[in-house]
SETOR-58812 format. One record per residue (C-alpha): residue in three letters; x, z, y. Coordinates in nm, 4 decimals. Each point is the difference from the previous one (the first is absolute). Layout:
N
('ALA',(X,Z,Y))
...
END
This chain:
383
('MET',(-1.5651,-1.4901,5.1240))
('ALA',(-0.1907,-0.2867,-0.1604))
('GLN',(0.0068,-0.0239,-0.3769))
('ARG',(0.2344,-0.2826,-0.1044))
('TRP',(-0.0885,-0.2684,-0.2536))
('ASP',(0.2228,-0.2732,-0.1456))
('ILE',(-0.1644,-0.2983,-0.1727))
('PHE',(0.2130,-0.2443,-0.2020))
('CYS',(-0.1240,-0.3515,-0.0752))
('THR',(0.1491,-0.3043,-0.1685))
('VAL',(-0.1814,-0.3218,0.0881))
('ILE',(-0.1192,-0.1727,-0.3188))
('ASP',(-0.2583,-0.2666,0.0893))
('ASN',(0.0529,-0.0210,0.3768))
('TYR',(-0.3122,0.1868,0.1111))
('GLY',(-0.1456,0.2275,-0.2695))
('ASP',(0.2441,0.2899,-0.0317))
('ILE',(0.1063,-0.0047,0.3629))
('GLY',(-0.3625,-0.0407,0.1070))
('VAL',(-0.0988,0.3229,-0.1737))
('THR',(0.2987,0.2045,0.1184))
('TRP',(-0.0257,-0.1269,0.3580))
('ARG',(-0.3651,0.1027,0.0194))
('LEU',(0.0768,0.3400,-0.1521))
('ALA',(0.2942,0.0632,0.2339))
('ARG',(-0.2072,-0.0800,0.3090))
('GLN',(-0.2897,0.2159,-0.1144))
('LEU',(0.2236,0.3004,-0.0695))
('ALA',(0.1588,-0.0358,0.3436))
('HIS',(-0.3214,-0.0629,0.1962))
('GLU',(-0.2466,0.2315,-0.1716))
('TYR',(0.2273,0.2866,-0.1001))
('GLY',(0.2802,-0.0151,0.2568))
('PHE',(0.2712,-0.0123,-0.2678))
('ALA',(0.3466,-0.1397,0.0738))
('VAL',(0.0074,-0.2966,-0.2382))
('ARG',(0.2932,-0.2189,-0.0975))
('LEU',(-0.0760,-0.3160,-0.1966))
('TRP',(0.2996,-0.1371,-0.1933))
('VAL',(-0.0434,-0.3698,-0.0913))
('ASP',(0.2433,-0.2316,-0.1789))
('ASP',(-0.1418,-0.3303,0.1340))
('LEU',(-0.0678,0.0167,0.3725))
('ALA',(-0.0495,-0.3770,0.0327))
('SER',(-0.3057,0.0040,-0.2276))
('PHE',(-0.1212,0.3187,0.1661))
('ALA',(0.0167,-0.1665,0.3424))
('ARG',(-0.2648,-0.2537,-0.1043))
('ILE',(-0.2661,0.2713,0.0035))
('ALA',(0.1651,0.2109,0.2735))
('PRO',(0.0797,-0.2459,0.2805))
('GLY',(0.1767,0.2583,0.2187))
('LEU',(0.2646,0.0667,-0.2635))
('GLN',(0.3521,-0.1374,0.0485))
('PRO',(0.1457,-0.0859,-0.3447))
('ALA',(0.3601,-0.0115,0.1218))
('LEU',(0.0008,0.3684,0.0984))
('ALA',(0.0815,0.2621,-0.2619))
('GLN',(-0.1877,0.2565,0.2089))
('GLN',(-0.2980,-0.1027,0.2106))
('GLN',(-0.1371,0.1527,0.3083))
('GLN',(-0.3062,0.1890,-0.1170))
('LEU',(-0.2680,-0.2471,-0.1021))
('ASP',(-0.3599,0.1218,0.0213))
('GLY',(0.1162,0.3605,-0.0230))
('VAL',(0.2194,-0.0554,-0.3074))
('ASP',(0.3805,-0.0002,-0.0212))
('ILE',(0.0875,-0.3207,-0.1881))
('ARG',(0.3331,-0.0030,-0.1852))
('HIS',(0.1700,-0.2725,-0.2016))
('TRP',(0.0712,0.1070,-0.3572))
('PRO',(0.3298,-0.1680,-0.0939))
('THR',(0.0846,-0.0843,-0.3603))
('GLN',(0.3403,0.1592,0.0500))
('ASP',(0.1473,0.2672,0.2236))
('PHE',(-0.3215,0.1884,0.0675))
('PRO',(0.0584,0.1966,0.3224))
('ALA',(0.0578,0.3730,-0.0108))
('THR',(-0.3225,0.1688,0.1080))
('ASP',(-0.1896,0.3214,-0.0449))
('ALA',(-0.2900,0.0059,-0.2437))
('ALA',(-0.3565,0.0411,0.1252))
('ASP',(-0.2543,0.2691,-0.0893))
('VAL',(-0.2013,-0.2541,-0.2010))
('VAL',(0.1591,-0.3006,-0.1701))
('ILE',(-0.2058,-0.2911,-0.1337))
('GLU',(0.1430,-0.2675,-0.2248))
('ALA',(-0.2577,-0.2768,0.0033))
('PHE',(-0.0859,-0.1551,-0.3348))
('GLY',(0.2954,0.1449,-0.1877))
('CYS',(0.2829,-0.1338,0.2147))
('PRO',(0.3094,0.2139,-0.0855))
('LEU',(0.1409,0.2071,0.2845))
('PRO',(0.3647,-0.0419,0.1064))
('ASP',(0.2398,0.2450,-0.1656))
('SER',(0.1221,0.1245,0.3372))
('TYR',(-0.3575,0.0764,0.1058))
('LEU',(-0.0648,0.1871,-0.3235))
('ALA',(0.3095,0.2069,0.0783))
('ALA',(-0.1430,0.0757,0.3447))
('MET',(-0.3231,0.1152,-0.1653))
('VAL',(0.1957,0.2333,-0.2291))
('GLY',(0.1913,0.1361,0.2994))
('ARG',(-0.3118,0.1287,0.1733))
('ALA',(-0.0647,0.3733,-0.0254))
('ARG',(-0.3658,-0.0830,-0.0541))
('LYS',(-0.0287,-0.3033,-0.2219))
('PRO',(-0.2233,-0.2863,0.1242))
('VAL',(-0.3316,-0.0876,-0.1529))
('TRP',(0.0873,-0.3166,-0.1914))
('ILE',(-0.2834,-0.2479,-0.0630))
('ASN',(-0.0064,-0.3194,-0.2027))
('LEU',(-0.2883,-0.1965,0.1553))
('GLU',(-0.1315,-0.2109,-0.2868))
('TYR',(-0.1915,-0.3276,-0.0110))
('LEU',(-0.3767,0.0078,0.0299))
('SER',(-0.2102,-0.0264,-0.3156))
('ALA',(-0.3590,0.0779,-0.0978))
('GLU',(0.0929,0.0684,-0.3630))
('ASP',(-0.1172,0.3273,-0.1526))
('TRP',(0.3499,0.1250,-0.0866))
('VAL',(0.0959,0.0242,0.3688))
('ALA',(-0.1833,0.3313,0.0508))
('GLY',(0.1972,0.1641,-0.2789))
('CYS',(0.3356,-0.1058,0.1480))
('HIS',(-0.0743,0.0616,0.3668))
('GLY',(0.2057,0.2883,0.1399))
('LEU',(0.2177,0.0487,-0.3067))
('ALA',(0.3410,0.1582,0.0602))
('SER',(0.3247,-0.1503,-0.1327))
('PRO',(0.3129,0.2173,0.0317))
('HIS',(0.3183,-0.1975,0.0580))
('PRO',(0.2137,0.0077,-0.3170))
('GLN',(0.3170,0.1019,0.1874))
('LEU',(-0.0864,0.1087,0.3536))
('PRO',(-0.2067,0.2999,0.1214))
('LEU',(-0.2777,-0.2288,0.1217))
('THR',(-0.3532,-0.0704,-0.1181))
('LYS',(-0.1899,-0.3220,0.0582))
('HIS',(-0.3800,-0.0230,-0.0017))
('PHE',(-0.1884,-0.3140,-0.0949))
('TYR',(-0.2716,-0.0843,0.2497))
('PHE',(-0.2594,-0.2563,-0.1084))
('PRO',(-0.2377,-0.1681,0.2444))
('GLY',(-0.3366,-0.0499,-0.1607))
('PHE',(-0.3778,-0.0096,0.0139))
('GLY',(-0.0953,0.3313,-0.1547))
('ASP',(-0.0079,0.3415,0.1633))
('ASP',(0.2770,0.1059,-0.2388))
('THR',(0.2461,-0.2619,0.1301))
('GLY',(0.1889,-0.0485,0.3272))
('GLY',(-0.2667,-0.2089,0.1737))
('LEU',(0.0421,-0.3140,0.2098))
('LEU',(0.1791,-0.0684,0.3266))
('CYS',(-0.2416,-0.0012,0.2923))
('GLU',(0.0557,0.1058,0.3595))
('ARG',(-0.2542,0.2473,0.1373))
('ALA',(-0.1267,-0.2307,0.2731))
('LEU',(-0.0186,-0.3136,-0.2147))
('PRO',(-0.3682,0.0104,-0.1102))
('ALA',(-0.1208,0.0518,0.3580))
('GLN',(0.2287,-0.2770,0.1279))
('ARG',(-0.1283,-0.2370,-0.2683))
('ASP',(-0.3649,0.0784,0.0748))
('ALA',(0.0510,-0.0550,0.3723))
('TRP',(0.1729,-0.3321,-0.0647))
('GLN',(-0.2661,-0.1278,-0.2387))
('ALA',(-0.2748,0.0901,0.2491))
('ASP',(0.1748,-0.1870,0.2847))
('THR',(-0.1123,-0.3624,-0.0349))
('ALA',(0.1530,-0.1042,0.3327))
('GLY',(0.3305,0.1606,-0.0929))
('GLN',(0.0043,-0.1854,-0.3299))
('ASP',(-0.0735,-0.3305,0.1744))
('ALA',(0.2958,0.0621,0.2298))
('TYR',(0.2153,0.0866,-0.3017))
('TRP',(-0.0896,-0.3258,-0.1755))
('GLN',(0.0642,-0.1958,0.3176))
('GLN',(0.3448,0.1560,0.0274))
('LEU',(0.0747,-0.1254,-0.3529))
('GLY',(-0.1274,-0.3482,0.0774))
('VAL',(-0.3101,0.0513,-0.2164))
('PRO',(-0.3441,-0.0957,0.1343))
('PRO',(-0.2943,0.2424,0.0157))
('ARG',(-0.2079,0.0473,-0.3128))
('HIS',(-0.2458,-0.2697,-0.1005))
('ALA',(-0.3344,0.0821,-0.1607))
('GLY',(0.0312,0.0121,-0.3790))
('GLU',(0.3785,-0.0032,0.0056))
('LEU',(0.2015,0.2302,-0.2282))
('ARG',(0.3342,0.1308,0.1316))
('VAL',(0.2623,0.0923,-0.2581))
('SER',(0.3588,0.1177,0.0371))
('LEU',(0.2531,-0.1018,-0.2665))
('PHE',(0.3244,0.1963,-0.0416))
('CYS',(0.1058,-0.0185,-0.3636))
('TYR',(0.2810,-0.0924,-0.2371))
('GLU',(0.0592,-0.3463,-0.1435))
('SER',(-0.3006,-0.0850,-0.2145))
('ALA',(-0.1460,-0.2862,-0.1991))
('ALA',(-0.3357,0.1686,0.0596))
('ALA',(0.0509,-0.0373,0.3762))
('ARG',(0.0612,-0.3746,-0.0350))
('GLN',(-0.3109,-0.0491,-0.2110))
('TRP',(-0.2110,0.2201,0.2252))
('LEU',(0.1055,-0.1854,0.3157))
('ALA',(-0.0933,-0.3333,-0.1556))
('SER',(-0.3348,0.1410,-0.1116))
('CYS',(-0.0755,0.1375,0.3473))
('ALA',(0.0788,-0.3348,0.1607))
('ALA',(-0.2391,-0.1758,-0.2386))
('GLY',(-0.2764,0.2606,0.0403))
('SER',(-0.2929,0.0210,0.2408))
('GLN',(0.0765,0.3452,0.1547))
('PRO',(0.1860,-0.0368,0.3337))
('LEU',(0.3101,0.2143,-0.0421))
('ARG',(0.2596,0.0794,0.2653))
('LEU',(0.3175,0.1266,-0.1660))
('LEU',(0.2615,0.2039,0.1895))
('VAL',(0.3412,-0.0152,-0.1711))
('PRO',(0.2894,0.2063,0.1380))
('GLN',(0.3384,-0.1527,-0.0755))
('GLY',(0.1081,0.1036,-0.3466))
('LYS',(0.0543,-0.0833,-0.3645))
('VAL',(-0.3283,-0.1845,-0.0532))
('LEU',(0.0796,-0.2859,0.2400))
('PRO',(0.1509,-0.2259,-0.2728))
('ASP',(-0.3299,0.0313,-0.1863))
('VAL',(-0.1864,-0.0885,0.3187))
('ALA',(0.2146,-0.3103,0.0378))
('ALA',(-0.0551,-0.1016,-0.3634))
('ALA',(-0.3760,0.0563,0.0113))
('LEU',(-0.0443,-0.1999,0.3206))
('GLY',(0.2436,-0.2773,-0.0905))
('LEU',(0.2493,0.0746,0.2759))
('ALA',(0.3497,-0.1466,-0.0117))
('GLN',(0.1533,0.3069,0.1623))
('LEU',(-0.0802,0.3661,0.0501))
('PRO',(-0.2497,0.0744,0.2787))
('GLN',(0.1318,0.1998,0.2924))
('ALA',(-0.1464,0.2714,0.2196))
('GLY',(-0.2493,-0.1558,0.2392))
('ASP',(-0.1022,-0.2816,-0.2366))
('VAL',(-0.3729,-0.0598,-0.0482))
('LEU',(-0.0975,-0.1920,-0.3144))
('GLN',(-0.3431,-0.1413,-0.0827))
('ARG',(-0.1089,-0.0993,-0.3497))
('GLY',(-0.3722,-0.0375,-0.0655))
('ALA',(-0.1737,0.3338,0.0485))
('LEU',(0.3353,0.1777,0.0409))
('THR',(0.1737,0.0590,0.3337))
('LEU',(0.3365,0.1718,-0.0348))
('HIS',(0.2039,0.1668,0.2760))
('VAL',(0.3617,0.0989,-0.0623))
('LEU',(0.0774,0.3168,0.1961))
('PRO',(0.3380,0.1428,0.0963))
('LEU',(0.0989,0.3161,-0.1827))
('THR',(-0.1088,0.2973,0.2076))
('ASP',(0.0787,0.3685,0.0218))
('GLN',(-0.2049,0.2530,-0.1945))
('HIS',(-0.2475,0.0636,0.2820))
('GLY',(-0.0643,-0.3731,0.0289))
('TYR',(-0.0569,-0.0334,-0.3734))
('ASP',(-0.2530,0.2831,0.0083))
('ARG',(-0.1936,-0.1836,0.2697))
('LEU',(-0.0037,-0.3160,-0.2126))
('LEU',(-0.1377,0.1930,-0.2974))
('TRP',(-0.2631,0.1672,0.2188))
('SER',(-0.1105,-0.3365,0.1402))
('CYS',(-0.0492,-0.1981,-0.3222))
('ASP',(-0.2942,-0.0036,-0.2417))
('ILE',(0.2206,0.0080,-0.3113))
('ASN',(0.3709,0.0749,-0.0337))
('ILE',(0.2329,-0.1183,-0.2756))
('VAL',(0.3001,0.2319,-0.0032))
('ARG',(0.3073,0.0776,-0.2063))
('GLY',(0.2292,0.2822,-0.1077))
('GLU',(-0.0610,0.3619,0.1007))
('ASP',(0.0042,0.0342,0.3780))
('SER',(-0.2396,-0.2888,0.0706))
('PHE',(-0.2157,0.1147,-0.2927))
('VAL',(-0.0604,0.3390,0.1623))
('ARG',(-0.0518,-0.1439,0.3480))
('ALA',(-0.2643,-0.2376,-0.1368))
('GLN',(-0.1927,0.3010,-0.1290))
('TRP',(0.0081,0.1667,0.3436))
('ALA',(-0.1266,-0.3271,0.1538))
('ALA',(-0.3401,0.0719,-0.1625))
('ARG',(-0.0341,-0.3627,-0.1037))
('PRO',(-0.0243,-0.1619,-0.3450))
('PHE',(0.3469,-0.0889,-0.1278))
('LEU',(0.1900,-0.1487,-0.2917))
('TRP',(0.3273,0.1573,-0.1107))
('HIS',(0.2854,-0.2193,-0.1256))
('ILE',(0.2026,0.2644,-0.1803))
('TYR',(0.3765,-0.0368,-0.0478))
('ARG',(0.0694,-0.1610,-0.3389))
('GLN',(0.1804,0.2157,-0.2587))
('ASP',(0.1488,-0.0643,-0.3438))
('GLU',(-0.2355,0.0015,-0.2991))
('ASP',(-0.2971,-0.0202,0.2402))
('ALA',(0.0276,0.3696,0.0862))
('HIS',(-0.1419,-0.0858,0.3427))
('LEU',(-0.3320,-0.1021,-0.1566))
('VAL',(-0.0424,0.3522,-0.1389))
('LYS',(0.0514,0.1401,0.3505))
('LEU',(-0.2402,-0.2568,0.1427))
('GLU',(-0.2725,0.0905,-0.2483))
('ALA',(0.0507,0.3736,0.0629))
('PHE',(-0.0691,-0.0492,0.3692))
('LEU',(-0.2922,-0.2338,-0.0617))
('GLN',(-0.1669,0.2586,-0.2218))
('ARG',(0.0203,0.2571,0.2806))
('TYR',(-0.0842,-0.2387,0.2826))
('SER',(-0.3043,-0.1586,-0.1631))
('ALA',(-0.1501,0.3078,-0.1694))
('ALA',(-0.2816,0.0365,0.2554))
('LEU',(-0.0914,-0.3706,0.0090))
('SER',(-0.2812,-0.1745,-0.1820))
('PRO',(0.0930,-0.1669,-0.3321))
('ALA',(-0.0291,-0.3445,0.1612))
('ALA',(0.2306,0.0835,0.2903))
('ARG',(0.2435,0.1796,-0.2300))
('GLN',(0.0195,-0.2996,-0.2317))
('GLN',(0.0482,-0.2403,0.2905))
('ILE',(0.2824,0.1967,0.1599))
('HIS',(0.1769,0.0579,-0.3318))
('ALA',(-0.0168,-0.3724,-0.0791))
('LEU',(0.1331,-0.0891,0.3433))
('TRP',(0.2940,0.2431,-0.0071))
('GLN',(0.0942,-0.0520,-0.3637))
('GLY',(-0.0249,-0.3771,0.0325))
('TRP',(0.2280,-0.0091,0.3021))
('ASN',(0.2591,0.2291,-0.1557))
('ARG',(-0.0051,-0.1909,-0.3297))
('GLU',(0.0688,-0.3262,0.1883))
('GLN',(-0.3417,-0.1412,-0.0910))
('ASP',(-0.2350,-0.2244,0.1926))
('ILE',(-0.2445,0.2298,0.1847))
('GLY',(-0.1860,-0.2813,0.1742))
('GLN',(-0.3263,0.0478,-0.1892))
('VAL',(0.0053,0.3782,0.0428))
('TRP',(0.0689,-0.0423,0.3713))
('GLN',(-0.2942,-0.2345,0.0440))
('THR',(-0.2406,0.2637,-0.1378))
('LEU',(0.1482,0.2824,0.2101))
('PRO',(-0.2748,-0.0101,0.2705))
('ALA',(-0.2452,0.1487,-0.2509))
('VAL',(0.1835,0.3350,0.0039))
('LEU',(0.1792,-0.0158,0.3354))
('ALA',(-0.2464,0.2201,0.1908))
('GLU',(0.0311,0.2763,-0.2622))
('TRP',(0.3790,-0.0326,0.0027))
('GLN',(0.0079,0.0244,0.3797))
('HIS',(-0.2032,0.3219,-0.0108))
('HIS',(0.2298,0.1440,-0.2664))
('ALA',(0.3085,-0.0961,0.2009))
('ARG',(-0.1330,0.2062,0.2912))
('SER',(-0.0498,0.3142,-0.2067))
('TRP',(0.3150,-0.0221,-0.2131))
('PRO',(0.2483,0.1187,0.2714))
('GLN',(-0.2107,0.3090,0.0716))
('MET',(0.0024,0.0905,-0.3696))
('GLN',(0.3794,-0.0309,-0.0187))
('LEU',(0.0645,0.2192,0.3042))
('ARG',(-0.2270,0.2917,-0.0942))
('HIS',(0.2976,0.2179,-0.0899))
('GLY',(0.2536,-0.1312,0.2500))
('ASP',(0.2459,-0.2855,0.0268))
('LEU',(0.3432,-0.0250,-0.1601))
('ALA',(0.1987,0.1372,0.2944))
('THR',(-0.2305,0.3018,0.0296))
('ARG',(0.0258,0.0794,-0.3693))
('LEU',(0.3754,-0.0611,0.0016))
('VAL',(0.0549,0.2424,0.2884))
('GLN',(-0.2117,0.2603,-0.1766))
('PHE',(0.2018,-0.0501,-0.3185))
('THR',(0.3369,0.0361,0.1754))
('GLU',(-0.1114,0.3090,0.1915))
('LYS',(-0.0705,0.1734,-0.3312))
('GLN',(0.3516,-0.0863,-0.1185))
('LEU',(0.1552,0.1287,0.3247))
('GLN',(-0.1733,0.3390,-0.0159))
END
């Protein structure tokens, strides 16, 4: 009988939390043959990145090998607890489900899957046990991360080979662009994807790119940055999917929101990717392309500490010039500053950055991906 896993997710920013848990659920089902149920409170938002999902149904037909269940705010259905239970990002489990966990002769392995951070303290907290104050249950804190002493990063086994095959297939990429209504590459043109939060830096950067001399084709999936696009380009209303906008050296294509596989292909196909949150941040690293991370803003600028912690790790092997350039670019964007001048001097270090972007994924996967490490961790607890 297949080992059973239950993953609980509350949707916070539409795509980040559900993006991570959806990838993890599929990987556990496909690569390990586990019976996985994914409990989600907001199926409508989930459906935007999983087109086959039917938001009106409390229980889906299996989708991509995973049993999708609606997690109601009240009257959680009576159900048996799984062998492994994951609460994603600290979402509290329903009382009735906790009771089902207590009722098992062999208590489940209970995991709190935490947010990703490159900060040094993560290694010391990864794997820590926390006994429940009232119930005979113990929860373990599982931290994704970049060191060998953390939980690693989500990455499907076949992903690097799929990416390499895609990036070597020029004809396939031309067909992909044609399908999106984007012309083939022009000599000297830079292709950039933009999927970020609202940002004054984005508005200033767009205006700078339009006034510059570097031909830039910008691919913008529908999302939170579109009001900034409209403001920067002087539009009276928000652009829609399918719109093509030309301003000086800048050509901008608004793309429909796609599923996760489609977003991976976009990242693989661009020269530089501007991404947001956690899920897109990790996928940009696997794309083996230079990228800029728009981190989620937190009170008292706590997000800037997390940003700097990653930058220190990511840029450690780069030359001082490249390190300084990338730090200025990322910090400027996340501090809502005008990065136009830094962007204009980027070509001086771009070749080095591209080489680094190719080697970085291999370094991060030396000791296995998150799902592999997580399965190994739970097996120890089940022994």
